[in-house]
C-alpha positions as CSV (number, residue, x, y, z in Angstrom):
1,M,11.8,-37.2,-25.2
2,A,11.0,-40.0,-27.2
3,E,8.3,-39.6,-30.0
4,A,5.3,-40.4,-29.8
5,R,5.2,-42.0,-33.5
6,Q,8.0,-44.2,-32.6
7,I,5.9,-46.1,-30.0
8,N,4.5,-49.0,-30.3
9,S,1.2,-49.3,-27.7
10,A,1.1,-53.6,-27.8
11,G,4.1,-53.2,-25.9
12,I,4.2,-49.8,-24.2
13,S,1.6,-48.6,-21.6
14,Y,0.4,-45.1,-20.7
15,Q,2.6,-45.0,-17.6
16,E,5.5,-45.8,-19.7
17,L,4.7,-43.0,-21.9
18,I,4.5,-41.2,-18.8
19,A,8.3,-41.8,-17.9
20,Q,9.5,-41.5,-21.5
21,D,7.7,-38.3,-20.8
22,V,5.4,-38.4,-24.2
23,V,2.3,-37.3,-21.8
24,P,2.4,-35.7,-18.3
25,P,2.0,-38.0,-15.0
26,P,-1.9,-37.7,-14.1
27,A,-1.9,-37.3,-10.3
28,V,-5.4,-38.8,-10.4
29,L,-5.1,-41.8,-11.9
30,T,-2.9,-44.2,-10.7
31,L,-5.2,-47.0,-10.2
32,Q,-4.2,-50.3,-12.4
33,S,-4.8,-53.2,-14.1
34,R,-3.6,-55.8,-16.2
35,Y,-6.6,-57.8,-17.6
36,Q,-5.8,-61.0,-18.7
37,G,-9.2,-62.9,-19.4
38,G,-11.9,-62.3,-21.5
39,P,-12.8,-63.7,-25.4
40,L,-10.5,-63.4,-28.2
41,T,-13.3,-64.3,-30.6
42,V,-17.0,-63.3,-29.9
43,P,-19.7,-65.4,-31.8
44,I,-21.6,-62.8,-34.7
45,A,-24.5,-65.1,-33.8
46,R,-25.0,-62.3,-30.8
47,Y,-25.2,-59.2,-33.3
48,R,-27.5,-60.5,-35.3
49,D,-29.8,-63.4,-33.8
50,R,-33.4,-63.0,-32.4
51,H,-31.9,-65.9,-29.5
52,Y,-29.7,-63.7,-27.7
53,H,-32.2,-60.6,-27.9
54,D,-35.0,-63.0,-25.4
55,L,-32.1,-64.7,-23.7
56,E,-30.8,-61.0,-22.5
57,M,-34.6,-60.1,-22.0
58,K,-35.0,-63.0,-19.9
59,E,-31.1,-63.3,-18.0
60,L,-29.6,-60.0,-18.0
61,W,-32.2,-56.8,-18.8
62,P,-34.7,-58.2,-15.7
63,K,-31.3,-59.1,-13.4
64,V,-28.6,-56.2,-13.6
65,W,-28.1,-52.7,-12.1
66,Q,-28.7,-50.0,-15.0
67,M,-29.3,-46.2,-15.6
68,A,-32.2,-44.7,-15.2
69,C,-32.1,-41.2,-15.0
70,R,-30.6,-38.6,-13.1
71,V,-31.8,-37.4,-9.6
72,E,-31.9,-33.9,-11.0
73,E,-34.8,-34.8,-13.9
74,I,-36.8,-35.6,-10.7
75,P,-36.4,-32.9,-8.5
76,T,-39.9,-32.9,-6.5
77,V,-42.4,-34.3,-4.9
78,G,-44.0,-36.0,-8.2
79,D,-42.2,-35.9,-10.6
80,Y,-41.6,-39.4,-12.2
81,T,-39.9,-40.3,-15.8
82,I,-40.1,-43.7,-17.6
83,Y,-37.5,-46.3,-18.3
84,E,-37.5,-48.3,-21.3
85,V,-34.8,-51.3,-22.1
86,G,-36.8,-54.0,-24.4
87,N,-40.4,-54.3,-23.5
88,Y,-39.8,-53.2,-19.8
89,S,-41.3,-50.4,-18.9
90,I,-40.4,-49.3,-15.2
91,L,-41.7,-45.7,-13.7
92,V,-39.0,-44.1,-11.7
93,V,-40.7,-41.0,-8.9
94,H,-39.7,-39.2,-6.7
95,T,-41.2,-39.6,-3.4
96,S,-41.8,-38.0,0.4
97,E,-39.2,-41.1,1.0
98,G,-37.3,-40.6,-1.5
99,I,-36.9,-42.1,-5.5
100,R,-38.5,-45.5,-6.2
101,A,-39.4,-47.4,-9.0
102,H,-42.1,-49.5,-10.2
103,H,-43.2,-51.4,-13.3
104,N,-45.2,-49.5,-15.3
105,V,-48.1,-52.0,-15.8
106,C,-51.3,-51.5,-14.2
107,R,-52.1,-53.9,-11.8
108,H,-55.9,-54.6,-12.3
109,R,-55.6,-55.5,-17.1
110,G,-51.9,-54.7,-17.4
111,R,-52.7,-51.6,-19.8
112,Q,-49.1,-49.3,-19.4
113,L,-50.0,-46.9,-16.2
114,C,-47.7,-43.1,-17.6
115,D,-47.4,-42.7,-21.4
116,F,-44.8,-40.0,-20.7
117,P,-42.5,-38.5,-18.0
118,G,-44.5,-35.5,-15.7
119,H,-45.6,-34.9,-12.4
120,A,-48.6,-36.6,-10.8
121,S,-49.9,-37.2,-6.7
122,N,-51.0,-40.9,-7.5
123,F,-51.4,-42.8,-10.7
124,I,-54.9,-44.1,-12.7
125,C,-54.7,-46.4,-15.3
126,P,-56.6,-44.3,-18.3
127,F,-58.4,-47.8,-19.1
128,H,-60.4,-48.2,-16.4
129,G,-59.7,-45.5,-13.6
130,F,-57.8,-48.3,-10.7
131,A,-55.5,-45.7,-9.2
132,W,-51.7,-46.0,-6.9
133,N,-49.4,-43.7,-4.7
134,L,-46.4,-42.6,-5.7
135,D,-45.1,-45.5,-2.9
136,G,-46.8,-48.2,-5.1
137,S,-49.7,-48.7,-2.9
138,S,-53.2,-49.1,-4.7
139,R,-55.2,-46.4,-4.0
140,Q,-58.6,-46.7,-5.8
141,V,-60.1,-49.5,-7.4
142,T,-62.9,-48.5,-9.3
143,S,-66.7,-50.0,-8.6
144,D,-64.8,-51.6,-5.2
145,W,-68.0,-53.1,-4.9
146,D,-67.4,-55.4,-7.6
147,F,-64.1,-56.8,-6.5
148,P,-64.3,-58.7,-3.3
149,H,-62.1,-61.4,-4.3
150,V,-59.1,-58.6,-4.4
151,N,-57.0,-57.2,-1.1
152,R,-56.1,-54.4,-2.0
153,K,-52.6,-55.1,-0.5
154,D,-52.2,-57.6,-2.8
155,I,-51.8,-55.2,-6.3
156,S,-49.7,-52.6,-5.0
157,L,-47.4,-52.3,-8.4
158,T,-45.4,-54.4,-9.1
159,P,-41.7,-52.7,-7.3
160,V,-38.5,-52.2,-8.7
161,R,-35.0,-51.0,-6.8
162,A,-34.0,-47.8,-7.5
163,E,-30.6,-46.7,-5.9
164,V,-27.8,-43.9,-6.0
165,W,-24.4,-43.2,-7.1
166,G,-22.6,-39.7,-8.8
167,G,-26.8,-38.5,-9.1
168,W,-27.4,-40.5,-11.4
169,V,-30.7,-43.3,-10.2
170,F,-30.1,-47.1,-11.1
171,I,-33.0,-49.3,-11.2
172,N,-32.6,-53.5,-11.0
173,M,-36.4,-55.3,-11.5
174,D,-34.4,-57.9,-9.6
175,M,-35.4,-57.2,-5.8
176,N,-32.7,-59.7,-4.3
177,A,-30.4,-58.5,-6.1
178,E,-26.8,-57.0,-4.1
179,P,-26.5,-53.1,-3.3
180,L,-25.6,-51.1,-6.8
181,L,-22.3,-50.0,-4.3
182,S,-21.5,-53.7,-4.3
183,F,-22.2,-53.9,-7.6
184,I,-20.3,-51.2,-8.9
185,G,-17.3,-51.6,-6.9
186,G,-14.3,-49.5,-7.4
187,L,-15.8,-47.3,-10.3
188,A,-17.1,-45.4,-6.7
189,D,-13.6,-44.8,-5.7
190,H,-12.2,-43.7,-9.6
191,F,-14.8,-41.0,-9.9
192,S,-15.1,-39.8,-6.2
193,I,-12.1,-36.7,-7.5
194,W,-14.4,-35.6,-10.4
195,E,-18.0,-36.1,-8.4
196,P,-20.2,-36.4,-10.5
197,E,-23.2,-36.0,-8.8
198,N,-22.0,-32.1,-8.6
199,R,-22.7,-32.5,-12.2
200,Y,-25.3,-31.1,-14.3
201,V,-27.2,-32.3,-17.7
202,Q,-25.7,-29.7,-20.1
203,A,-27.0,-31.8,-23.2
204,H,-28.8,-35.4,-24.0
205,V,-29.1,-36.3,-27.3
206,A,-31.1,-39.7,-27.9
207,K,-31.1,-41.6,-31.9
208,V,-32.3,-44.5,-32.9
209,M,-29.4,-46.6,-34.4
210,S,-30.0,-49.6,-37.1
211,C,-28.1,-52.0,-35.5
212,N,-27.6,-53.7,-31.7
213,W,-26.4,-51.9,-28.7
214,K,-24.4,-54.4,-28.2
215,L,-21.9,-53.8,-31.1
216,C,-23.6,-49.8,-31.0
217,Q,-21.5,-49.4,-27.3
218,E,-18.8,-51.3,-28.7
219,A,-17.5,-49.0,-31.3
220,F,-17.0,-46.5,-28.6
221,M,-15.1,-48.8,-25.9
222,E,-11.7,-48.6,-27.4
223,A,-9.6,-46.2,-29.9
224,F,-8.4,-48.4,-32.4
225,H,-10.6,-47.7,-35.0
226,V,-9.6,-43.8,-34.7
227,I,-7.1,-44.6,-37.7
228,T,-9.7,-45.6,-40.3
229,T,-12.9,-43.8,-38.8
230,H,-11.5,-40.6,-37.6
231,P,-8.4,-39.9,-39.5
232,Q,-8.7,-35.8,-39.2
233,I,-7.5,-36.8,-35.3
234,L,-4.4,-38.9,-35.4
235,V,-2.6,-35.8,-35.3
236,G,-3.5,-34.8,-32.2
237,T,-4.4,-38.6,-30.6
238,G,-2.7,-40.8,-29.8
239,D,-5.1,-44.2,-30.3
240,E,-2.6,-47.1,-30.3
241,N,-0.6,-45.1,-26.8
242,T,-4.3,-46.0,-25.7
243,Q,-4.2,-47.9,-21.9
244,Y,-6.9,-50.3,-21.0
245,D,-7.6,-51.7,-18.2
246,A,-10.5,-53.6,-16.5
247,W,-11.6,-54.7,-12.9
248,E,-15.0,-56.2,-11.9
249,N,-17.7,-55.1,-13.0
250,F,-16.1,-52.0,-15.2
251,S,-13.4,-51.5,-17.8
252,R,-11.4,-47.9,-18.4
253,A,-9.4,-46.7,-21.6
254,I,-7.1,-43.8,-21.3
255,T,-6.4,-42.0,-24.8
256,P,-3.9,-39.6,-24.5
257,N,-5.1,-35.8,-26.6
258,G,-2.0,-33.2,-27.5
259,T,0.4,-36.1,-28.5
260,S,0.2,-37.7,-32.2
261,S,-0.7,-41.4,-33.3
262,P,2.3,-43.5,-33.8
263,H,0.5,-44.0,-37.0
264,L,1.4,-41.7,-38.2
265,R,4.3,-41.5,-40.8
266,F,6.0,-37.6,-39.8
267,K,6.1,-36.2,-36.5
268,P,4.2,-33.3,-35.7
269,S,5.5,-29.7,-35.1
270,E,3.6,-28.0,-31.7
271,Q,1.9,-26.2,-34.0
272,E,0.7,-28.8,-36.1
273,L,-0.7,-30.6,-33.0
274,F,-2.0,-27.7,-30.5
275,D,-3.8,-26.7,-34.3
276,A,-5.3,-30.4,-34.3
277,V,-6.6,-30.7,-30.9
278,T,-8.8,-27.4,-31.7
279,M,-9.9,-27.6,-34.6
280,R,-12.2,-30.3,-33.5
281,Y,-13.5,-26.9,-31.2
282,L,-12.9,-24.1,-33.6
283,D,-14.1,-22.8,-36.5
284,K,-11.7,-20.5,-37.2
285,D,-7.8,-21.0,-37.1
286,G,-6.3,-20.4,-33.5
287,P,-3.4,-18.7,-32.3
288,T,0.2,-19.0,-33.2
289,I,1.7,-20.8,-30.1
290,P,5.0,-19.6,-28.8
291,T,8.7,-20.8,-29.2
292,G,9.5,-23.4,-27.1
293,S,6.3,-23.9,-25.4
294,R,4.6,-27.6,-25.7
295,A,1.0,-27.9,-27.1
296,R,-0.2,-30.7,-24.8
297,A,1.0,-27.6,-22.0
298,L,-1.2,-24.7,-22.9
299,L,-3.8,-26.7,-23.6
300,A,-4.6,-27.9,-20.7
301,Q,-3.2,-24.2,-19.0
302,A,-6.0,-23.1,-21.8
303,S,-8.4,-25.8,-19.7
304,R,-7.7,-25.1,-15.7
305,E,-8.2,-21.1,-16.6
306,A,-11.6,-21.8,-18.4
307,L,-12.7,-24.3,-15.2
308,K,-11.5,-22.0,-12.4
309,P,-14.9,-20.0,-12.0
310,V,-16.3,-23.5,-11.0
311,T,-13.2,-25.5,-9.7
312,G,-12.0,-23.3,-8.0
313,N,-8.6,-23.6,-6.9
314,R,-8.7,-27.6,-7.1
315,V,-5.3,-29.1,-8.5
316,I,-5.8,-30.2,-12.0
317,A,-3.8,-32.5,-13.8
318,D,-2.8,-31.9,-17.6
319,S,-4.6,-35.5,-17.9
320,E,-7.8,-34.6,-16.3
321,V,-8.3,-31.7,-18.9
322,S,-7.0,-33.2,-22.2
323,D,-7.1,-36.8,-22.1
324,S,-10.4,-39.2,-23.2
325,I,-10.9,-41.2,-20.1
326,Y,-13.5,-43.4,-20.9
327,Y,-15.5,-46.0,-18.4
328,T,-18.3,-48.9,-19.2
329,L,-20.0,-49.9,-16.5
330,F,-21.4,-53.6,-17.6
331,P,-23.8,-53.4,-19.7
332,N,-24.3,-50.3,-21.1
333,F,-23.6,-47.5,-19.1
334,H,-19.9,-45.3,-20.2
335,P,-19.3,-42.0,-18.0
336,W,-16.2,-40.0,-18.7
337,G,-13.6,-39.3,-16.4
338,G,-12.0,-36.1,-16.1
339,F,-13.6,-32.7,-17.0
340,N,-14.7,-34.5,-20.0
341,R,-18.3,-34.0,-20.4
342,I,-18.9,-37.0,-22.1
343,T,-21.5,-40.3,-20.9
344,Y,-22.8,-42.5,-22.8
345,R,-26.2,-45.1,-22.9
346,F,-26.8,-48.2,-24.8
347,R,-30.1,-50.0,-24.9
348,P,-31.9,-51.8,-27.2
349,Y,-34.8,-49.9,-28.9
350,K,-38.4,-51.7,-27.8
351,D,-38.3,-55.9,-29.0
352,H,-35.8,-55.5,-32.1
353,H,-32.5,-56.9,-31.8
354,D,-31.2,-55.0,-34.8
355,K,-32.2,-51.8,-33.2
356,S,-30.8,-49.7,-30.1
357,I,-30.9,-46.5,-28.9
358,M,-27.7,-44.2,-28.6
359,E,-27.5,-41.0,-25.9
360,C,-25.0,-39.1,-25.2
361,Y,-24.9,-37.2,-22.5
362,Y,-23.4,-34.1,-21.7
363,M,-22.3,-33.4,-18.2
364,A,-20.9,-30.2,-17.0
365,P,-19.5,-28.8,-13.7
366,Y,-21.1,-25.3,-12.4
367,A,-21.1,-22.1,-9.8
368,G,-23.9,-21.2,-7.8
369,E,-27.5,-23.1,-8.5
370,R,-27.9,-26.5,-10.3
371,P,-29.0,-25.3,-13.9
372,P,-32.1,-27.2,-15.0
373,P,-31.4,-30.7,-17.2
374,A,-31.6,-30.0,-20.5
375,P,-35.0,-32.0,-22.2
376,V,-33.9,-34.7,-24.3
377,H,-33.5,-34.4,-28.4
378,W,-34.3,-37.1,-30.1
379,L,-33.1,-36.8,-33.6
380,E,-34.9,-39.2,-35.9
381,E,-33.7,-42.1,-37.1
382,D,-32.8,-41.2,-40.8
383,E,-31.2,-37.7,-39.1
384,D,-27.6,-36.8,-38.8
385,W,-25.7,-36.4,-35.3
386,T,-24.6,-33.2,-36.5
387,E,-28.2,-31.9,-36.4
388,A,-27.7,-32.2,-32.9
389,V,-26.0,-28.8,-32.6
390,E,-25.6,-28.8,-29.0
391,L,-22.9,-31.6,-29.0
392,G,-20.5,-29.1,-31.4
393,A,-18.1,-30.8,-32.7
394,L,-18.4,-34.1,-31.9
395,A,-21.7,-34.7,-33.7
396,K,-19.5,-35.1,-37.0
397,V,-17.4,-37.6,-35.0
398,F,-20.5,-39.3,-34.3
399,Q,-21.4,-39.5,-37.8
400,Q,-18.3,-40.8,-38.6
401,D,-19.3,-43.4,-36.4
402,S,-22.6,-43.8,-37.4
403,F,-22.5,-44.2,-41.4
404,N,-19.8,-47.5,-40.5
405,L,-22.8,-49.3,-37.8
406,P,-25.9,-49.8,-39.8
407,K,-23.3,-51.4,-42.6
408,V,-21.5,-54.1,-39.0
409,Q,-25.0,-55.0,-39.0
410,K,-25.6,-55.6,-43.1
411,G,-22.5,-57.4,-42.8
412,L,-22.8,-59.8,-40.0
413,A,-26.2,-60.8,-41.5
414,A,-25.1,-61.9,-44.3
415,A,-21.5,-63.3,-43.2
416,Q,-19.8,-66.4,-44.2
417,F,-17.9,-66.9,-40.8
418,T,-19.3,-68.0,-37.2
419,E,-16.8,-65.4,-35.1
420,A,-15.1,-61.8,-35.1
421,V,-11.6,-61.8,-34.2
422,L,-10.5,-59.6,-31.3
423,A,-7.5,-58.1,-30.8
424,R,-5.6,-58.9,-27.2
425,Y,-5.1,-55.6,-26.2
426,Q,-6.8,-53.0,-28.3
427,E,-10.3,-54.9,-27.9
428,T,-9.4,-55.5,-23.9
429,K,-13.1,-53.6,-23.1
430,V,-14.6,-55.5,-25.5
431,R,-13.4,-58.7,-24.1
432,H,-14.0,-58.1,-20.9
433,F,-17.4,-56.8,-21.7
434,H,-18.0,-60.1,-23.3
435,E,-16.7,-62.2,-20.5
436,L,-19.6,-60.6,-17.8
437,Y,-22.2,-60.9,-21.0
438,A,-21.4,-64.9,-20.9
439,R,-21.6,-65.3,-16.9
440,W,-24.5,-63.5,-17.0
441,L,-26.6,-65.0,-19.8
442,K,-25.2,-68.6,-18.7
443,L,-23.6,-68.7,-21.9
444,E,-20.2,-70.2,-20.2
């Protein structure tokens, strides 16, 4: 068997690792791409200049599909939530005709209509009492005798498109946008076997980050940073052996776990591999593995057994329970494949170009009745991710990432060069994002 530490990922793909028996074949990961596009440099002004924030608010966020919430967060008629990105505020509401969305703005004098998510039979503006039905149609004009010049049909709430995929509600402020399923393309095929609609929100943590939203999300789009940012996981993570692919409006990375990093100068034993993976989840020593056993296989089998109450006899490949399979749907939605529970969302924080909101959902499978979704846990801006105990050991990993990000923002603000340099292969997902970004903002 080839030693993982001898493999250079720049010339060897994930599929070739399988052929060399470094990782067992993933039964469901057959769709591949060899992405050749995307820039090799990115103007640092995209992260630090107000101009790009303003351009995004004009050309990107009002026109692109973006995840707003989960269906189960608004399960009954009258339930609504508020999705905000930059200065835009959107009401997403469960009506008798299905899920609808409206701009969260009173059509009288422009007051934000709702301040908090909740349940309502109709929406009443707290300023003058104008009211709208859940479907956005006008319900009441206060002192209507004084508005003979107003046609009630002309003051419906400003509509926003709302469509559902995989249990996620997406919105688009452009009423002429292409359908959601057309926009996400083959991503639906990739996820069909994992049935994201049959997961529930086990945890949801959000935090304001002191960096641009693009800078923030790019830290979670590649495994290139593991060697220095997360050195404690190198023994059990094949960081540089990650496969990167891109299609249409989405991209993917597959980082093999239960194998060691090619950066290591030694070959870990199977026990060391086993301990390196389990140390992420356990605060105590794990078991001793039998002589001749493979750590990766044992870990995958243990995960399969733990999932049996909810997956039954479904055939689950080692990769589905072992590896990090992380997707990006342009511009800011990051669902993970397999049975890893992570989904990320990143967006601008209010009208700040140098602050963002990072969110992590844990989407878990379940048996029987769907558990209620966990409420969002907002961390204070100066709180560590480790305060989110519901994220378990991964909170420590997020804290390592968070330590870097404000310093990157600060460094770019003072940088005396104009472009950041990207790796040709290991930053494929970042390059793909910026190719799409330039297209949407008409920068080409």
